[in-house]
N, C-alpha and C positions, 0 to 999 in steps of 0.2 A: 580234311584230315581223316586219318584212318587209325583204328585201334588194331595193333598187331599183337597177336597171342602166339607165343613161342613155347612149345612143349619139347622137353629134351631130357636125356639121361644126365644124372649128376656128374658124370665124367666130363661133360662139356660146359660146366658152369663158367670156368675162366675164359673159354673160347667165346661163348655167347656174350659175356661181359665185355670182352675186348672189342667185339663187333659193335656193341652198343656205345662204348666209349669212343671208338674211332668215328662214329657218326654223330657224336655229341648228344646222344640220347641219355639224359641224366635222370629224368623223372619216370620211374617205372615201378611196378609192383611185382614182387617175386614170391611165389609159393614154393616152399621146400617140402621135401619128403612126400611128394604126391604119389600115392599108391606104394606098393611094395608089401611083400608078405614073406612068410617062412619058405614058401615054395619058389618065390621070385624075389629075392632080397634086394635087388637093385632099386634105387630110389630115382624118381623122376622129379623134374622141376618144371615150373611154368612161370613165364614172365609176360606181363601185359604192359604195353607202352603205347602212347599216342604219338603218331608221327605225321609230319606234313606229307601231302600227296606226292611230292617229288622225291621224298626219302624212301617211301614204301618199296618201289622196285629195286632200289639199291640194297635195302635191308634184305629183301627176299632173295636177291642174287647172292649175297654174302652168306646167308643162312643155308641156302641150297648148296653152295660150294663147300661149306663145312660139312653138311650132311653127306656129300659125295666122297669126302675124305674118310669118313667113318660111318658107312650106312647102317652098320649093325647097332649103332647107338640110338636110333629112333628119334631123329630131330625133325620137327615139323613147324611150319609157320602158317598162320591163318590171319586174314584181314577182315575187318568190318568197317563200313562207312561210319563216320562219327558226325553227328549232327551239330553238337555244341560242346565246347570244352570250357 
């Protein structure tokens, strides 16, 4: 299993949720309003979910496709190996 950490602009919340839903990833944690200031008022989000090894490349491909549609939004995904869940 892998831990997937997705960091993204608040404008992409629904798109990221749609991808997670399409892959039946229901159990995840989301942090809202990550960073943001008067100089850079945009808010970022972060989502952490645990996925099976076979889902990780599919999730990565879909997140990267979304990033390619709107590269200025700053969407990234990172994975870590998970020892036990």
